[in-house]
C-alpha positions as a Markdown table, in Angstrom:
| # | Residue | x | y | z |
|---|---|---|---|---|
| 1 | Met | -3.0 | -7.3 | -16.5 |
| 2 | Leu | -4.2 | -8.6 | -12.8 |
| 3 | Asp | -7.4 | -10.1 | -13.0 |
| 4 | Leu | -9.3 | -8.2 | -10.1 |
| 5 | Thr | -12.6 | -10.2 | -10.5 |
| 6 | Thr | -10.1 | -13.2 | -9.2 |
| 7 | Ile | -8.1 | -11.5 | -6.7 |
| 8 | Arg | -11.2 | -9.9 | -4.9 |
| 9 | Ser | -12.6 | -13.6 | -4.8 |
| 10 | Glu | -9.8 | -15.0 | -3.1 |
| 11 | Leu | -8.7 | -11.9 | -0.7 |
| 12 | Gly | -12.7 | -12.2 | 0.9 |
| 13 | Ser | -12.1 | -15.8 | 1.3 |
| 14 | His | -9.2 | -14.5 | 3.3 |
| 15 | Tyr | -10.0 | -11.2 | 4.8 |
| 16 | Asp | -13.0 | -9.5 | 5.9 |
| 17 | Leu | -13.0 | -6.6 | 3.8 |
| 18 | Glu | -16.4 | -5.6 | 3.9 |
| 19 | Pro | -16.9 | -2.0 | 4.9 |
| 20 | Ser | -17.4 | -1.6 | 8.7 |
| 21 | Leu | -18.0 | 1.4 | 10.4 |
| 22 | Glu | -17.5 | -0.3 | 13.5 |
| 23 | Leu | -13.7 | -0.4 | 12.4 |
| 24 | Ala | -13.4 | 2.8 | 11.4 |
| 25 | Glu | -13.9 | 3.9 | 14.4 |
| 26 | Arg | -11.5 | 1.5 | 16.4 |
| 27 | Met | -8.8 | 2.9 | 14.0 |
| 28 | Ala | -9.6 | 6.4 | 14.4 |
| 29 | Asp | -6.6 | 7.6 | 15.1 |
| 30 | Ile | -5.7 | 6.7 | 11.6 |
| 31 | His | -8.5 | 8.4 | 10.1 |
| 32 | Ala | -7.0 | 11.4 | 12.0 |
| 33 | Arg | -4.4 | 11.8 | 9.9 |
| 34 | Met | -6.8 | 12.4 | 6.7 |
| 35 | Gly | -10.1 | 13.2 | 8.2 |
| 36 | Arg | -9.9 | 16.5 | 6.2 |
| 37 | Val | -9.5 | 14.5 | 3.2 |
| 38 | Met | -11.2 | 11.1 | 4.3 |
| 39 | Pro | -15.1 | 10.8 | 4.8 |
| 40 | Trp | -16.0 | 8.5 | 7.3 |
| 41 | Pro | -18.3 | 6.4 | 4.3 |
| 42 | Asp | -14.8 | 6.4 | 2.6 |
| 43 | Trp | -12.7 | 5.1 | 5.3 |
| 44 | Ala | -15.1 | 2.7 | 6.6 |
| 45 | Ile | -14.5 | 1.0 | 3.0 |
| 46 | His | -10.8 | 1.1 | 3.7 |
| 47 | Ala | -10.1 | 0.8 | 6.8 |
| 48 | Pro | -10.5 | -3.2 | 6.9 |
| 49 | Tyr | -8.1 | -3.6 | 3.8 |
| 50 | Val | -5.5 | -1.1 | 5.9 |
| 51 | Ala | -6.0 | -3.4 | 8.9 |
| 52 | Ala | -5.1 | -6.3 | 7.2 |
| 53 | Ile | -2.3 | -5.3 | 5.6 |
| 54 | Asn | -0.6 | -4.1 | 8.3 |
| 55 | Lys | -1.4 | -7.1 | 9.9 |
| 56 | Leu | 0.2 | -9.1 | 7.0 |
| 57 | Lys | 3.4 | -6.6 | 7.3 |
| 58 | Lys | 4.2 | -8.0 | 10.5 |
| 59 | Glu | 3.8 | -12.0 | 9.5 |
| 60 | Arg | 5.7 | -11.4 | 6.3 |
| 61 | Asn | 8.3 | -9.4 | 8.4 |
| 62 | Ala | 7.8 | -5.8 | 5.6 |
| 63 | Val | 7.9 | -2.5 | 5.1 |
| 64 | Val | 6.1 | -0.6 | 3.2 |
| 65 | Leu | 7.8 | 2.8 | 1.0 |
| 66 | Ala | 4.9 | 4.9 | -0.2 |
| 67 | His | 6.1 | 7.7 | -2.6 |
| 68 | Asn | 4.1 | 11.5 | -1.6 |
| 69 | Tyr | 2.1 | 10.5 | -4.5 |
| 70 | Met | 0.4 | 7.6 | -3.1 |
| 71 | Thr | -3.6 | 8.1 | -2.3 |
| 72 | Pro | -4.0 | 9.6 | 1.4 |
| 73 | Gln | -5.3 | 5.7 | 2.8 |
| 74 | Ile | -1.9 | 4.0 | 1.5 |
| 75 | Tyr | 0.3 | 7.3 | 2.3 |
| 76 | His | -1.3 | 7.4 | 6.4 |
| 77 | Gly | -2.9 | 3.7 | 6.3 |
| 78 | Ile | -0.1 | 1.3 | 5.6 |
| 79 | Ser | 3.1 | 3.4 | 5.1 |
| 80 | Asp | 6.1 | 2.6 | 6.9 |
| 81 | Val | 8.2 | 5.1 | 5.2 |
| 82 | Val | 6.9 | 8.5 | 3.0 |
| 83 | Gly | 8.6 | 11.0 | 0.9 |
| 84 | Asp | 10.1 | 11.8 | -2.4 |
| 85 | Ser | 12.6 | 9.4 | -4.3 |
| 86 | Leu | 15.8 | 10.7 | -2.5 |
| 87 | Ala | 14.1 | 9.5 | 0.5 |
| 88 | Leu | 12.7 | 6.8 | -0.3 |
| 89 | Ala | 16.3 | 5.8 | -1.6 |
| 90 | Ile | 17.9 | 6.4 | 1.4 |
| 91 | Ala | 15.4 | 4.8 | 3.4 |
| 92 | Ala | 15.8 | 1.5 | 1.2 |
| 93 | Thr | 19.4 | 1.4 | 2.1 |
| 94 | Lys | 18.7 | 1.3 | 5.5 |
| 95 | Val | 15.8 | -1.5 | 6.1 |
| 96 | Glu | 16.1 | -4.3 | 8.2 |
| 97 | Ala | 12.8 | -6.0 | 6.9 |
| 98 | Glu | 13.2 | -9.0 | 4.6 |
| 99 | Val | 10.6 | -7.7 | 2.3 |
| 100 | Ile | 9.6 | -4.1 | 0.9 |
| 101 | Val | 6.8 | -3.4 | -1.0 |
| 102 | Gln | 7.0 | -0.2 | -3.1 |
| 103 | Cys | 3.9 | 1.9 | -3.1 |
| 104 | Gly | 5.2 | 4.1 | -6.1 |
| 105 | Val | 6.3 | 3.7 | -9.3 |
| 106 | His | 8.6 | 0.7 | -11.3 |
| 107 | Phe | 11.7 | 2.8 | -11.1 |
| 108 | Met | 11.7 | 3.0 | -7.7 |
| 109 | Ala | 11.1 | -0.7 | -7.0 |
| 110 | Glu | 13.6 | -1.4 | -8.8 |
| 111 | Thr | 15.8 | 1.6 | -7.0 |
| 112 | Ser | 15.0 | -0.3 | -3.9 |
| 113 | Lys | 15.9 | -3.9 | -5.3 |
| 114 | Ile | 19.5 | -2.6 | -6.8 |
| 115 | Leu | 20.0 | -1.3 | -2.7 |
| 116 | Asn | 19.0 | -4.2 | -1.9 |
| 117 | Pro | 19.5 | -7.1 | -3.8 |
| 118 | Arg | 19.0 | -10.1 | -1.0 |
| 119 | Lys | 15.6 | -8.9 | 0.0 |
| 120 | Thr | 12.3 | -9.3 | -1.6 |
| 121 | Val | 10.7 | -6.0 | -3.3 |
| 122 | Leu | 7.4 | -6.3 | -4.4 |
| 123 | Met | 5.7 | -3.7 | -6.6 |
| 124 | Pro | 1.9 | -4.4 | -6.2 |
| 125 | Asp | 0.9 | -3.8 | -10.0 |
| 126 | Met | 3.9 | -4.2 | -12.6 |
| 127 | Glu | 2.1 | -1.5 | -15.1 |
| 128 | Ala | 2.7 | 1.0 | -12.8 |
| 129 | Gly | 5.4 | 2.7 | -15.0 |
| 130 | Cys | 6.4 | 6.0 | -15.6 |
| 131 | Ser | 6.4 | 8.3 | -18.7 |
| 132 | Leu | 10.0 | 9.7 | -18.1 |
| 133 | Ala | 11.2 | 6.6 | -17.5 |
| 134 | Glu | 10.0 | 5.1 | -20.8 |
| 135 | Ser | 11.4 | 8.4 | -22.4 |
| 136 | Ile | 15.2 | 7.4 | -22.3 |
| 137 | Thr | 17.4 | 4.0 | -22.7 |
| 138 | Ala | 20.7 | 3.0 | -22.7 |
| 139 | Glu | 21.4 | 3.3 | -26.1 |
| 140 | Gly | 20.0 | 7.0 | -25.7 |
| 141 | Ile | 22.5 | 7.2 | -23.3 |
| 142 | Ala | 25.1 | 6.0 | -25.2 |
| 143 | Glu | 24.1 | 8.5 | -28.3 |
| 144 | Met | 24.2 | 11.6 | -25.8 |
| 145 | Arg | 28.1 | 10.3 | -25.1 |
| 146 | Ala | 28.5 | 10.7 | -28.6 |
| 147 | Arg | 27.3 | 14.0 | -29.3 |
| 148 | Tyr | 29.4 | 15.3 | -26.0 |
| 149 | Pro | 32.0 | 13.7 | -25.3 |
| 150 | Gly | 33.9 | 13.6 | -21.9 |
| 151 | Ala | 30.8 | 15.1 | -20.1 |
| 152 | Pro | 29.4 | 12.8 | -17.5 |
| 153 | Val | 25.7 | 11.8 | -17.8 |
| 154 | Val | 23.3 | 12.6 | -14.7 |
| 155 | Ser | 20.4 | 10.8 | -14.5 |
| 156 | Tyr | 17.1 | 11.0 | -12.7 |
| 157 | Val | 16.0 | 8.5 | -10.8 |
| 158 | Asn | 12.9 | 8.4 | -12.9 |
| 159 | Thr | 14.5 | 5.9 | -15.1 |
| 160 | Thr | 15.2 | 2.2 | -15.6 |
| 161 | Ala | 17.8 | 0.3 | -14.3 |
| 162 | Glu | 19.7 | -0.1 | -17.4 |
| 163 | Val | 19.3 | 3.6 | -17.6 |
| 164 | Lys | 21.4 | 4.4 | -14.7 |
| 165 | Ala | 23.7 | 1.8 | -15.1 |
| 166 | Ala | 24.6 | 4.1 | -17.9 |
| 167 | Ser | 25.0 | 7.1 | -16.6 |
| 168 | Asp | 28.0 | 8.3 | -14.3 |
| 169 | Ile | 25.5 | 9.6 | -11.1 |
| 170 | Cys | 21.6 | 10.2 | -10.7 |
| 171 | Cys | 19.8 | 12.8 | -9.3 |
| 172 | Thr | 16.2 | 13.6 | -7.5 |
| 173 | Ser | 14.8 | 17.0 | -8.4 |
| 174 | Ala | 15.7 | 17.9 | -4.3 |
| 175 | Asn | 19.0 | 17.2 | -5.1 |
| 176 | Ala | 19.4 | 17.7 | -8.7 |
| 177 | Ala | 21.1 | 21.6 | -9.0 |
| 178 | Gln | 23.4 | 20.6 | -6.0 |
| 179 | Ile | 25.1 | 17.8 | -8.0 |
| 180 | Val | 25.3 | 19.2 | -11.2 |
| 181 | Ala | 27.3 | 22.1 | -9.4 |
| 182 | Ala | 29.6 | 19.5 | -7.5 |
| 183 | Leu | 31.1 | 17.5 | -10.9 |
| 184 | Glu | 33.5 | 18.5 | -12.5 |
| 185 | Gly | 33.9 | 19.3 | -16.2 |
| 186 | Asp | 31.9 | 22.4 | -18.1 |
| 187 | Thr | 29.4 | 20.6 | -19.9 |
| 188 | Ile | 26.7 | 18.1 | -17.8 |
| 189 | Ile | 24.6 | 15.6 | -19.6 |
| 190 | Met | 21.2 | 15.6 | -17.4 |
| 191 | Thr | 18.5 | 12.6 | -18.5 |
| 192 | Pro | 15.6 | 12.2 | -19.2 |
| 193 | Asp | 13.9 | 15.6 | -18.0 |
| 194 | Lys | 14.5 | 18.0 | -20.5 |
| 195 | Trp | 12.3 | 20.6 | -17.8 |
| 196 | Leu | 14.2 | 19.7 | -14.8 |
| 197 | Ala | 17.4 | 20.1 | -16.6 |
| 198 | Gln | 16.5 | 23.7 | -18.3 |
| 199 | Asn | 15.6 | 24.5 | -14.3 |
| 200 | Val | 18.7 | 23.2 | -13.6 |
| 201 | Ala | 21.1 | 25.5 | -15.7 |
| 202 | Asn | 18.9 | 28.5 | -14.7 |
| 203 | Lys | 20.5 | 27.6 | -11.1 |
| 204 | Val | 23.7 | 26.4 | -11.9 |
| 205 | Pro | 24.7 | 29.3 | -14.8 |
| 206 | Gln | 28.2 | 27.9 | -14.7 |
| 207 | Lys | 27.6 | 25.0 | -16.1 |
| 208 | Arg | 26.6 | 24.0 | -19.6 |
| 209 | Ile | 24.0 | 21.7 | -19.3 |
| 210 | Val | 22.5 | 19.4 | -22.4 |
| 211 | Trp | 19.6 | 17.6 | -21.8 |
| 212 | Trp | 16.9 | 14.4 | -23.5 |
| 213 | Asp | 14.1 | 15.3 | -24.8 |
| 214 | Gly | 11.9 | 14.1 | -22.4 |
| 215 | Ala | 8.8 | 15.4 | -19.8 |
| 216 | Cys | 6.8 | 14.0 | -17.1 |
| 217 | Ile | 2.9 | 13.3 | -18.2 |
| 218 | Val | 1.8 | 15.0 | -15.3 |
| 219 | His | 3.8 | 18.2 | -14.9 |
| 220 | Glu | 4.5 | 19.5 | -18.6 |
| 221 | Gln | 0.3 | 20.1 | -19.2 |
| 222 | Phe | 0.8 | 23.1 | -16.4 |
| 223 | Thr | 1.2 | 26.4 | -18.4 |
| 224 | Ala | 2.4 | 29.7 | -17.0 |
| 225 | Gln | -1.2 | 31.5 | -17.9 |
| 226 | Asp | -2.9 | 28.6 | -16.0 |
| 227 | Leu | -0.7 | 30.1 | -12.9 |
| 228 | Arg | -1.8 | 33.6 | -14.0 |
| 229 | Asp | -5.5 | 33.0 | -13.9 |
| 230 | Phe | -5.4 | 31.3 | -10.7 |
| 231 | Arg | -3.8 | 34.4 | -9.2 |
| 232 | Asp | -6.4 | 36.8 | -10.5 |
| 233 | Trp | -9.0 | 34.5 | -9.1 |
| 234 | Asn | -7.8 | 34.0 | -6.0 |
| 235 | Pro | -5.4 | 37.5 | -5.1 |
| 236 | Gly | -2.5 | 36.8 | -1.9 |
| 237 | Leu | -2.8 | 33.0 | -3.8 |
| 238 | Lys | 1.0 | 31.2 | -3.1 |
| 239 | Ile | 1.6 | 28.9 | -5.9 |
| 240 | Ile | 4.1 | 26.0 | -5.3 |
| 241 | Ala | 5.7 | 24.5 | -8.6 |
| 242 | His | 7.5 | 20.7 | -9.2 |
| 243 | Pro | 10.7 | 21.6 | -10.4 |
| 244 | Glu | 9.8 | 19.1 | -13.9 |
| 245 | Cys | 7.1 | 21.7 | -15.2 |
| 246 | Pro | 8.5 | 23.8 | -17.9 |
| 247 | Pro | 10.7 | 26.8 | -16.4 |
| 248 | Asp | 8.4 | 29.8 | -17.2 |
| 249 | Val | 5.4 | 27.6 | -14.9 |
| 250 | Val | 8.3 | 27.5 | -12.1 |
| 251 | Ala | 9.4 | 31.4 | -13.3 |
| 252 | Glu | 5.6 | 32.1 | -12.6 |
| 253 | Ala | 5.6 | 29.9 | -9.3 |
| 254 | Asp | 6.5 | 31.5 | -5.6 |
| 255 | Tyr | 8.3 | 28.6 | -4.8 |
| 256 | Ala | 9.8 | 25.5 | -7.0 |
| 257 | Gly | 11.1 | 22.3 | -4.9 |
| 258 | Ser | 11.0 | 18.6 | -5.0 |
| 259 | Thr | 7.9 | 17.2 | -3.3 |
| 260 | Ala | 10.0 | 17.0 | -0.1 |
| 261 | Asn | 10.2 | 20.6 | -0.5 |
| 262 | Ile | 7.4 | 21.5 | -1.2 |
| 263 | Gln | 5.6 | 19.9 | 1.8 |
| 264 | Gly | 8.4 | 21.5 | 3.7 |
| 265 | Trp | 7.7 | 24.8 | 2.8 |
| 266 | Val | 4.4 | 24.8 | 3.1 |
| 267 | Glu | 4.9 | 24.0 | 6.8 |
| 268 | Thr | 7.2 | 26.7 | 7.0 |
| 269 | Glu | 5.0 | 29.4 | 5.9 |
| 270 | Arg | 2.0 | 28.4 | 6.5 |
| 271 | Pro | 0.2 | 30.4 | 3.6 |
| 272 | Arg | -3.9 | 31.4 | 3.8 |
| 273 | Gln | -4.2 | 29.7 | 0.4 |
| 274 | Val | -1.3 | 27.6 | -1.5 |
| 275 | Met | -1.8 | 26.1 | -5.2 |
| 276 | Leu | 0.5 | 22.9 | -5.3 |
| 277 | Val | 1.5 | 22.7 | -9.1 |
| 278 | Thr | 2.0 | 18.7 | -8.8 |
| 279 | Glu | 0.3 | 15.5 | -8.6 |
| 280 | Cys | -3.0 | 15.7 | -6.7 |
| 281 | Ser | -2.3 | 13.4 | -4.0 |
| 282 | Met | 0.3 | 15.4 | -2.8 |
| 283 | Ala | -2.1 | 18.1 | -0.8 |
| 284 | Ser | -3.9 | 15.6 | 0.0 |
| 285 | Asn | -1.6 | 14.3 | 1.7 |
| 286 | Ile | -0.3 | 17.2 | 3.9 |
| 287 | Ser | -3.7 | 18.5 | 3.9 |
| 288 | Asp | -4.3 | 17.4 | 7.8 |
| 289 | Ala | -1.1 | 18.5 | 9.0 |
| 290 | Asn | -2.0 | 22.3 | 7.8 |
| 291 | Pro | -5.5 | 22.8 | 9.1 |
| 292 | Glu | -4.8 | 26.3 | 8.6 |
| 293 | Val | -3.6 | 25.9 | 4.5 |
| 294 | Glu | -7.0 | 26.0 | 2.2 |
| 295 | Phe | -5.3 | 24.1 | -0.8 |
| 296 | Leu | -6.3 | 25.1 | -4.1 |
| 297 | Gly | -6.5 | 23.4 | -7.4 |
| 298 | Pro | -5.5 | 22.9 | -10.1 |
| 299 | Cys | -3.4 | 19.4 | -10.2 |
| 300 | Asn | -3.0 | 16.5 | -12.6 |
| 301 | Met | -3.6 | 12.4 | -11.5 |
| 302 | Cys | -0.7 | 10.2 | -12.6 |
| 303 | Pro | -2.3 | 7.4 | -13.9 |
| 304 | Tyr | 0.7 | 5.1 | -13.2 |
| 305 | Met | 1.0 | 6.4 | -9.3 |
| 306 | Gln | -3.1 | 5.9 | -9.7 |
| 307 | Lys | -2.6 | 2.2 | -10.0 |
| 308 | Ile | -1.0 | 1.5 | -6.7 |
| 309 | Thr | -4.1 | 0.7 | -4.0 |
| 310 | Leu | -4.6 | -1.1 | -1.2 |
| 311 | Glu | -6.5 | -3.8 | -3.0 |
| 312 | Lys | -3.1 | -5.1 | -5.2 |
| 313 | Val | -1.1 | -3.9 | -2.0 |
| 314 | Leu | -3.0 | -6.6 | 0.2 |
| 315 | Trp | -2.5 | -9.2 | -3.0 |
| 316 | Ser | 0.7 | -8.8 | -3.2 |
| 317 | Leu | 1.4 | -9.2 | 0.7 |
| 318 | His | -1.5 | -12.0 | 0.6 |
| 319 | Thr | 0.4 | -14.2 | -2.3 |
| 320 | Met | 4.3 | -12.6 | -2.0 |
| 321 | Thr | 4.2 | -12.0 | -6.2 |
| 322 | Gly | 4.9 | -9.1 | -8.1 |
| 323 | Ala | 8.5 | -9.4 | -6.9 |
| 324 | Val | 10.9 | -7.4 | -8.8 |
| 325 | Glu | 14.5 | -8.7 | -10.2 |
| 326 | Val | 17.3 | -7.0 | -11.9 |
| 327 | Asp | 20.0 | -8.4 | -13.4 |
| 328 | Pro | 23.2 | -8.6 | -11.3 |
| 329 | Gln | 25.8 | -7.3 | -13.4 |
| 330 | Val | 22.8 | -4.1 | -14.4 |
| 331 | Ala | 22.3 | -3.7 | -10.4 |
| 332 | Asp | 26.3 | -3.8 | -9.8 |
| 333 | Arg | 26.9 | -0.9 | -12.2 |
| 334 | Ala | 23.6 | 1.1 | -11.6 |
| 335 | Arg | 24.1 | 0.7 | -7.5 |
| 336 | Leu | 27.1 | 3.0 | -8.5 |
| 337 | Ala | 25.7 | 5.7 | -9.9 |
| 338 | Val | 22.6 | 5.5 | -6.7 |
| 339 | Gln | 25.0 | 5.4 | -4.0 |
| 340 | Arg | 27.0 | 8.3 | -6.0 |
| 341 | Met | 23.7 | 10.4 | -5.8 |
| 342 | Ile | 23.4 | 9.6 | -2.1 |
| 343 | Asp | 26.4 | 9.9 | -0.2 |
| 344 | Leu | 27.5 | 13.8 | -2.3 |
| 345 | Ser | 23.5 | 14.7 | -1.5 |
| 346 | Gln | 24.9 | 13.9 | 2.1 |
| 347 | Arg | 28.3 | 15.4 | 2.0 |
| 348 | Leu | 26.6 | 18.5 | 0.5 |
| 349 | Ala | 24.1 | 18.7 | 3.4 |
| 350 | Ala | 26.8 | 17.6 | 6.1 |
């Protein structure tokens, strides 16, 4: 566990991290991307960290890959690439910098390392895990293969390198249905998210989909009744759900899609009021780009994503600690599954 007291003392001896309204005003162009959700006093606190990180990125030849669930100060302040798991995986294959700082959870950093074995991939907090990744093991994959001989295994990218290495191909919430539909065979094994698998099964009825009993601690908390109640309280409300939610929640929504697809839907449809049934930071990060849209709750915070902070990113870059390593033999097999996903996704989109 990171000793934040020591970190703050050490960083304070190298960087001027005191809140500064003057610096905040000089960096008003960055603040403008999140002004709707970031009050000036808060920005004055974050601005010194953003300035220090952006300067250090150049010195270290580093880039920051940030997931859509990062806080606005990370998403808008220091990131070089933002997106969902698929977008970040594709971006990782194109990175020219020597150092990748992964602002997301641990499996994302592993994926970047798998795709860039010679680069340094830094994880600002090694304890930023994932309930889905922790719910399945390589032994679990073997158990499913024994139960359904000959069926291909499609594993969500929200898995460890060992699980990816034991799988035939990976998927994200954005491409899961297309990948399952494109695979040969009548029976498809999906791990580890049972809700994503069931939502895919509804979209691809020509396949028999069997699944592992895993779920996301953020998305499984939503209920269809939550959505109905919000519709009653806010007539005309549009509801957008993530496919990691249970099928009855997805069925109650006006649209369901990955974080990238959610963002695209909002920007295209421009609803007067919208509720994003996903992690809270998602609405915050796209709020300023859609000023005419009112974003309503509820949302759930991911405790793992919230472990990544500006302070920890700065510490990781300052000390070059938190390097993610993957066993080369495991990485080679996992790379095949991830690359098959990327290649198939790009072919299907062509």
